[in-house]
PyMOL Python script that loads the backbone (N, CA, C, O; Angstrom):
from pymol import cmd

cmd.read_pdbstr("""\
ATOM      1  N   UNK A   1      29.992 -23.252   4.947  1.00  0.00           N
ATOM      2  CA  UNK A   1      28.522 -22.945   4.548  1.00  0.00           C
ATOM      3  C   UNK A   1      27.993 -23.562   3.207  1.00  0.00           C
ATOM      4  O   UNK A   1      28.553 -23.418   2.120  1.00  0.00           O
ATOM      5  N   UNK A   2      27.062 -24.132   3.386  1.00  0.00           N
ATOM      6  CA  UNK A   2      26.473 -24.586   2.059  1.00  0.00           C
ATOM      7  C   UNK A   2      26.247 -23.613   1.099  1.00  0.00           C
ATOM      8  O   UNK A   2      25.696 -22.555   1.402  1.00  0.00           O
ATOM      9  N   UNK A   3      26.671 -23.895  -0.194  1.00  0.00           N
ATOM     10  CA  UNK A   3      26.194 -23.022  -1.447  1.00  0.00           C
ATOM     11  C   UNK A   3      25.040 -23.376  -1.918  1.00  0.00           C
ATOM     12  O   UNK A   3      24.769 -24.562  -2.102  1.00  0.00           O
ATOM     13  N   UNK A   4      23.970 -22.126  -2.249  1.00  0.00           N
ATOM     14  CA  UNK A   4      22.806 -22.341  -2.795  1.00  0.00           C
ATOM     15  C   UNK A   4      23.007 -23.215  -3.871  1.00  0.00           C
ATOM     16  O   UNK A   4      24.116 -23.328  -4.392  1.00  0.00           O
ATOM     17  N   UNK A   5      21.891 -23.927  -4.296  1.00  0.00           N
ATOM     18  CA  UNK A   5      21.575 -24.691  -5.366  1.00  0.00           C
ATOM     19  C   UNK A   5      21.823 -23.989  -6.622  1.00  0.00           C
ATOM     20  O   UNK A   5      21.692 -22.767  -6.688  1.00  0.00           O
ATOM     21  N   UNK A   6      22.102 -24.555  -7.419  1.00  0.00           N
ATOM     22  CA  UNK A   6      21.710 -23.682  -8.878  1.00  0.00           C
ATOM     23  C   UNK A   6      20.593 -23.355  -9.324  1.00  0.00           C
ATOM     24  O   UNK A   6      19.760 -24.257  -9.417  1.00  0.00           O
ATOM     25  N   UNK A   7      20.242 -22.082  -9.710  1.00  0.00           N
ATOM     26  CA  UNK A   7      19.006 -21.621 -10.143  1.00  0.00           C
ATOM     27  C   UNK A   7      19.236 -20.789 -11.216  1.00  0.00           C
ATOM     28  O   UNK A   7      20.330 -20.280 -11.462  1.00  0.00           O
ATOM     29  N   UNK A   8      17.964 -20.598 -12.030  1.00  0.00           N
ATOM     30  CA  UNK A   8      18.195 -19.763 -13.080  1.00  0.00           C
ATOM     31  C   UNK A   8      17.595 -18.601 -12.898  1.00  0.00           C
ATOM     32  O   UNK A   8      16.379 -18.499 -12.739  1.00  0.00           O
ATOM     33  N   UNK A   9      18.433 -17.599 -12.909  1.00  0.00           N
ATOM     34  CA  UNK A   9      18.097 -15.978 -12.592  1.00  0.00           C
ATOM     35  C   UNK A   9      17.476 -15.355 -13.427  1.00  0.00           C
ATOM     36  O   UNK A   9      17.910 -14.218 -13.609  1.00  0.00           O
ATOM     37  N   UNK A  10      16.165 -15.798 -14.335  1.00  0.00           N
ATOM     38  CA  UNK A  10      15.379 -15.369 -15.000  1.00  0.00           C
ATOM     39  C   UNK A  10      14.613 -13.893 -14.306  1.00  0.00           C
ATOM     40  O   UNK A  10      14.199 -13.863 -13.148  1.00  0.00           O
ATOM     41  N   UNK A  11      14.541 -12.845 -15.163  1.00  0.00           N
ATOM     42  CA  UNK A  11      13.834 -11.559 -14.888  1.00  0.00           C
ATOM     43  C   UNK A  11      12.196 -12.238 -14.736  1.00  0.00           C
ATOM     44  O   UNK A  11      11.683 -13.126 -15.417  1.00  0.00           O
ATOM     45  N   UNK A  12      11.706 -11.579 -13.760  1.00  0.00           N
ATOM     46  CA  UNK A  12      10.480 -11.867 -13.215  1.00  0.00           C
ATOM     47  C   UNK A  12       9.536 -10.968 -14.075  1.00  0.00           C
ATOM     48  O   UNK A  12       9.813  -9.769 -14.028  1.00  0.00           O
ATOM     49  N   UNK A  13       8.405 -11.346 -14.901  1.00  0.00           N
ATOM     50  CA  UNK A  13       7.510 -10.442 -15.926  1.00  0.00           C
ATOM     51  C   UNK A  13       6.264 -10.503 -14.968  1.00  0.00           C
ATOM     52  O   UNK A  13       5.663 -11.388 -14.358  1.00  0.00           O
ATOM     53  N   UNK A  14       6.165  -9.182 -15.121  1.00  0.00           N
ATOM     54  CA  UNK A  14       4.630  -9.013 -14.413  1.00  0.00           C
ATOM     55  C   UNK A  14       3.784  -8.018 -15.824  1.00  0.00           C
ATOM     56  O   UNK A  14       4.338  -7.267 -16.627  1.00  0.00           O
ATOM     57  N   UNK A  15       2.457  -8.332 -15.727  1.00  0.00           N
ATOM     58  CA  UNK A  15       1.795  -7.443 -16.523  1.00  0.00           C
ATOM     59  C   UNK A  15       1.467  -6.065 -16.120  1.00  0.00           C
ATOM     60  O   UNK A  15       1.455  -5.720 -14.939  1.00  0.00           O
ATOM     61  N   UNK A  16       1.207  -5.298 -17.079  1.00  0.00           N
ATOM     62  CA  UNK A  16       1.291  -3.901 -16.750  1.00  0.00           C
ATOM     63  C   UNK A  16       0.012  -3.854 -15.480  1.00  0.00           C
ATOM     64  O   UNK A  16       0.298  -3.360 -14.390  1.00  0.00           O
ATOM     65  N   UNK A  17      -1.259  -4.357 -15.715  1.00  0.00           N
ATOM     66  CA  UNK A  17      -2.456  -4.575 -14.849  1.00  0.00           C
ATOM     67  C   UNK A  17      -1.685  -4.786 -13.149  1.00  0.00           C
ATOM     68  O   UNK A  17      -2.079  -4.256 -12.110  1.00  0.00           O
ATOM     69  N   UNK A  18      -0.675  -5.587 -13.297  1.00  0.00           N
ATOM     70  CA  UNK A  18      -0.537  -6.146 -12.002  1.00  0.00           C
ATOM     71  C   UNK A  18       0.518  -5.343 -11.526  1.00  0.00           C
ATOM     72  O   UNK A  18       0.599  -5.295 -10.299  1.00  0.00           O
ATOM     73  N   UNK A  19       1.492  -4.587 -12.283  1.00  0.00           N
ATOM     74  CA  UNK A  19       2.376  -3.983 -11.984  1.00  0.00           C
ATOM     75  C   UNK A  19       2.173  -2.449 -11.033  1.00  0.00           C
ATOM     76  O   UNK A  19       2.758  -1.942 -10.076  1.00  0.00           O
ATOM     77  N   UNK A  20       1.168  -2.131 -11.786  1.00  0.00           N
ATOM     78  CA  UNK A  20       0.664  -0.696 -11.597  1.00  0.00           C
ATOM     79  C   UNK A  20       0.524  -0.568  -9.904  1.00  0.00           C
ATOM     80  O   UNK A  20       0.958   0.468  -9.401  1.00  0.00           O
ATOM     81  N   UNK A  21       0.063  -1.365  -9.222  1.00  0.00           N
ATOM     82  CA  UNK A  21      -0.005  -1.342  -7.781  1.00  0.00           C
ATOM     83  C   UNK A  21      -1.204  -0.149  -7.511  1.00  0.00           C
ATOM     84  O   UNK A  21      -1.143   0.516  -6.477  1.00  0.00           O
ATOM     85  N   UNK A  22      -2.225   0.065  -8.442  1.00  0.00           N
ATOM     86  CA  UNK A  22      -3.069   1.290  -8.176  1.00  0.00           C
ATOM     87  C   UNK A  22      -4.451   0.447  -7.297  1.00  0.00           C
ATOM     88  O   UNK A  22      -5.377   1.170  -6.929  1.00  0.00           O
ATOM     89  N   UNK A  23      -4.506  -0.664  -7.076  1.00  0.00           N
ATOM     90  CA  UNK A  23      -5.789  -1.232  -6.426  1.00  0.00           C
ATOM     91  C   UNK A  23      -5.337  -1.563  -4.778  1.00  0.00           C
ATOM     92  O   UNK A  23      -4.276  -2.156  -4.582  1.00  0.00           O
ATOM     93  N   UNK A  24      -5.971  -1.257  -3.927  1.00  0.00           N
ATOM     94  CA  UNK A  24      -6.001  -1.192  -2.405  1.00  0.00           C
ATOM     95  C   UNK A  24      -6.812  -2.515  -1.911  1.00  0.00           C
ATOM     96  O   UNK A  24      -8.030  -2.422  -2.065  1.00  0.00           O
ATOM     97  N   UNK A  25      -6.456  -3.428  -1.484  1.00  0.00           N
ATOM     98  CA  UNK A  25      -7.233  -4.706  -1.091  1.00  0.00           C
ATOM     99  C   UNK A  25      -7.350  -4.432   0.549  1.00  0.00           C
ATOM    100  O   UNK A  25      -6.325  -4.454   1.230  1.00  0.00           O
ATOM    101  N   UNK A  26      -8.294  -4.242   0.984  1.00  0.00           N
ATOM    102  CA  UNK A  26      -8.772  -3.993   2.567  1.00  0.00           C
ATOM    103  C   UNK A  26      -9.456  -5.405   2.874  1.00  0.00           C
ATOM    104  O   UNK A  26     -10.686  -5.386   2.861  1.00  0.00           O
ATOM    105  N   UNK A  27      -8.959  -6.386   3.094  1.00  0.00           N
ATOM    106  CA  UNK A  27      -9.991  -7.608   3.216  1.00  0.00           C
ATOM    107  C   UNK A  27     -10.166  -7.628   4.531  1.00  0.00           C
ATOM    108  O   UNK A  27     -11.175  -8.245   4.872  1.00  0.00           O
ATOM    109  N   UNK A  28      -9.434  -7.093   5.525  1.00  0.00           N
ATOM    110  CA  UNK A  28      -9.637  -7.632   7.097  1.00  0.00           C
ATOM    111  C   UNK A  28     -10.301  -6.482   7.546  1.00  0.00           C
ATOM    112  O   UNK A  28      -9.773  -5.446   7.141  1.00  0.00           O
ATOM    113  N   UNK A  29     -11.199  -6.346   8.188  1.00  0.00           N
ATOM    114  CA  UNK A  29     -11.962  -5.331   9.250  1.00  0.00           C
ATOM    115  C   UNK A  29     -11.017  -4.375   9.433  1.00  0.00           C
ATOM    116  O   UNK A  29     -11.081  -3.252   8.933  1.00  0.00           O
ATOM    117  N   UNK A  30      -9.806  -4.925  10.395  1.00  0.00           N
ATOM    118  CA  UNK A  30      -8.794  -3.882  11.160  1.00  0.00           C
ATOM    119  C   UNK A  30      -8.398  -2.907  10.078  1.00  0.00           C
ATOM    120  O   UNK A  30      -8.503  -1.696  10.267  1.00  0.00           O
ATOM    121  N   UNK A  31      -7.940  -3.420   8.930  1.00  0.00           N
ATOM    122  CA  UNK A  31      -7.249  -2.726   7.910  1.00  0.00           C
ATOM    123  C   UNK A  31      -8.101  -1.575   7.448  1.00  0.00           C
ATOM    124  O   UNK A  31      -7.704  -0.413   7.362  1.00  0.00           O
ATOM    125  N   UNK A  32      -9.336  -2.016   7.153  1.00  0.00           N
ATOM    126  CA  UNK A  32     -10.652  -0.915   6.364  1.00  0.00           C
ATOM    127  C   UNK A  32     -10.622   0.305   7.809  1.00  0.00           C
ATOM    128  O   UNK A  32     -10.517   1.527   7.701  1.00  0.00           O
ATOM    129  N   UNK A  33     -10.722  -0.318   8.816  1.00  0.00           N
ATOM    130  CA  UNK A  33     -10.668   0.745   9.879  1.00  0.00           C
ATOM    131  C   UNK A  33      -9.471   1.719  10.125  1.00  0.00           C
ATOM    132  O   UNK A  33      -9.544   2.891  10.493  1.00  0.00           O
ATOM    133  N   UNK A  34      -8.515   1.092   9.883  1.00  0.00           N
ATOM    134  CA  UNK A  34      -7.123   2.087  10.157  1.00  0.00           C
ATOM    135  C   UNK A  34      -7.177   2.936   8.814  1.00  0.00           C
ATOM    136  O   UNK A  34      -6.915   4.136   8.888  1.00  0.00           O
ATOM    137  N   UNK A  35      -7.487   2.398   7.656  1.00  0.00           N
ATOM    138  CA  UNK A  35      -7.258   3.197   6.485  1.00  0.00           C
ATOM    139  C   UNK A  35      -8.315   4.364   6.659  1.00  0.00           C
ATOM    140  O   UNK A  35      -7.954   5.541   6.684  1.00  0.00           O
ATOM    141  N   UNK A  36      -9.607   3.989   6.776  1.00  0.00           N
ATOM    142  CA  UNK A  36     -10.458   5.085   7.041  1.00  0.00           C
ATOM    143  C   UNK A  36     -10.255   6.100   8.154  1.00  0.00           C
ATOM    144  O   UNK A  36     -10.591   7.271   7.976  1.00  0.00           O
ATOM    145  N   UNK A  37      -9.836   5.781   9.039  1.00  0.00           N
ATOM    146  CA  UNK A  37      -9.365   6.585  10.245  1.00  0.00           C
ATOM    147  C   UNK A  37      -8.399   7.386   9.737  1.00  0.00           C
ATOM    148  O   UNK A  37      -8.589   8.550  10.090  1.00  0.00           O
ATOM    149  N   UNK A  38      -7.483   7.254   9.086  1.00  0.00           N
ATOM    150  CA  UNK A  38      -6.333   7.583   8.291  1.00  0.00           C
ATOM    151  C   UNK A  38      -6.921   8.825   7.563  1.00  0.00           C
ATOM    152  O   UNK A  38      -6.542   9.979   7.762  1.00  0.00           O
ATOM    153  N   UNK A  39      -7.956   8.420   6.641  1.00  0.00           N
ATOM    154  CA  UNK A  39      -8.570   9.262   5.792  1.00  0.00           C
ATOM    155  C   UNK A  39      -9.103  10.526   6.365  1.00  0.00           C
ATOM    156  O   UNK A  39      -8.885  11.685   6.012  1.00  0.00           O
ATOM    157  N   UNK A  40      -9.958   9.993   7.465  1.00  0.00           N
ATOM    158  CA  UNK A  40     -10.675  10.994   8.255  1.00  0.00           C
ATOM    159  C   UNK A  40      -9.734  12.085   9.016  1.00  0.00           C
ATOM    160  O   UNK A  40     -10.047  13.268   9.150  1.00  0.00           O
ATOM    161  N   UNK A  41      -8.709  11.581   9.420  1.00  0.00           N
ATOM    162  CA  UNK A  41      -7.567  12.121  10.315  1.00  0.00           C
ATOM    163  C   UNK A  41      -7.043  13.267   9.323  1.00  0.00           C
ATOM    164  O   UNK A  41      -6.657  14.343   9.780  1.00  0.00           O
ATOM    165  N   UNK A  42      -7.044  13.035   8.143  1.00  0.00           N
ATOM    166  CA  UNK A  42      -6.147  13.945   7.098  1.00  0.00           C
ATOM    167  C   UNK A  42      -7.384  14.768   6.810  1.00  0.00           C
ATOM    168  O   UNK A  42      -7.057  15.924   6.540  1.00  0.00           O
ATOM    169  N   UNK A  43      -8.549  14.594   6.779  1.00  0.00           N
ATOM    170  CA  UNK A  43      -9.444  15.349   6.456  1.00  0.00           C
ATOM    171  C   UNK A  43      -9.528  16.765   7.701  1.00  0.00           C
ATOM    172  O   UNK A  43      -9.618  17.978   7.514  1.00  0.00           O
ATOM    173  N   UNK A  44      -9.449  15.918   9.016  1.00  0.00           N
ATOM    174  CA  UNK A  44      -9.667  17.018  10.038  1.00  0.00           C
ATOM    175  C   UNK A  44      -8.561  17.533   9.996  1.00  0.00           C
ATOM    176  O   UNK A  44      -8.700  18.737  10.210  1.00  0.00           O
ATOM    177  N   UNK A  45      -7.401  17.240   9.816  1.00  0.00           N
ATOM    178  CA  UNK A  45      -6.177  18.364  10.035  1.00  0.00           C
ATOM    179  C   UNK A  45      -6.212  19.437   8.971  1.00  0.00           C
ATOM    180  O   UNK A  45      -5.780  20.576   9.144  1.00  0.00           O
ATOM    181  N   UNK A  46      -6.822  18.937   7.735  1.00  0.00           N
ATOM    182  CA  UNK A  46      -6.867  20.108   6.600  1.00  0.00           C
ATOM    183  C   UNK A  46      -8.022  21.246   7.058  1.00  0.00           C
ATOM    184  O   UNK A  46      -7.890  22.436   6.771  1.00  0.00           O
ATOM    185  N   UNK A  47      -9.019  20.786   7.709  1.00  0.00           N
ATOM    186  CA  UNK A  47      -9.902  21.503   8.059  1.00  0.00           C
ATOM    187  C   UNK A  47      -9.253  22.646   9.173  1.00  0.00           C
ATOM    188  O   UNK A  47      -9.120  23.863   9.046  1.00  0.00           O
ATOM    189  N   UNK A  48      -8.924  21.781  10.262  1.00  0.00           N
ATOM    190  CA  UNK A  48      -8.209  22.609  11.525  1.00  0.00           C
ATOM    191  C   UNK A  48      -7.170  23.638  10.840  1.00  0.00           C
ATOM    192  O   UNK A  48      -7.029  24.790  11.249  1.00  0.00           O
ATOM    193  N   UNK A  49      -6.586  23.186   9.945  1.00  0.00           N
ATOM    194  CA  UNK A  49      -5.552  24.155   9.294  1.00  0.00           C
ATOM    195  C   UNK A  49      -5.863  25.169   8.444  1.00  0.00           C
ATOM    196  O   UNK A  49      -5.061  26.044   8.119  1.00  0.00           O
ATOM    197  N   UNK A  50      -7.128  25.085   8.020  1.00  0.00           N
ATOM    198  CA  UNK A  50      -7.902  25.757   7.225  1.00  0.00           C
ATOM    199  C   UNK A  50      -8.470  26.873   7.724  1.00  0.00           C
ATOM    200  O   UNK A  50      -8.748  27.913   7.126  1.00  0.00           O
ATOM    201  N   UNK A  51      -8.650  26.545   9.051  1.00  0.00           N
ATOM    202  CA  UNK A  51      -9.430  27.314  10.045  1.00  0.00           C
ATOM    203  C   UNK A  51      -8.664  28.294  10.681  1.00  0.00           C
ATOM    204  O   UNK A  51      -9.144  29.422  10.788  1.00  0.00           O
ATOM    205  N   UNK A  52      -7.188  27.970  11.264  1.00  0.00           N
ATOM    206  CA  UNK A  52      -6.354  28.640  11.635  1.00  0.00           C
ATOM    207  C   UNK A  52      -5.458  29.499  10.660  1.00  0.00           C
ATOM    208  O   UNK A  52      -4.685  30.329  11.138  1.00  0.00           O
ATOM    209  N   UNK A  53      -5.536  29.342   9.545  1.00  0.00           N
ATOM    210  CA  UNK A  53      -4.724  30.470   8.686  1.00  0.00           C
ATOM    211  C   UNK A  53      -5.638  31.494   8.242  1.00  0.00           C
ATOM    212  O   UNK A  53      -5.225  32.443   7.575  1.00  0.00           O
TER     213      UNK A  53
END
""", "prot")
cmd.dss("prot")
cmd.show_as("cartoon", "prot")
cmd.util.cbc("prot")
cmd.orient("prot")
């Protein structure tokens, strides 16, 4: 089995803005639809459970 080439294993540095991961990027129409359907489903479940209790 061949050995991997020598490489420098330096830690990767990320700026705080890039590392926090708070931005949701929904570039495709399908992804936006799934995301919105999940939000609507969550709200409907909350309403149903609120009415049943």
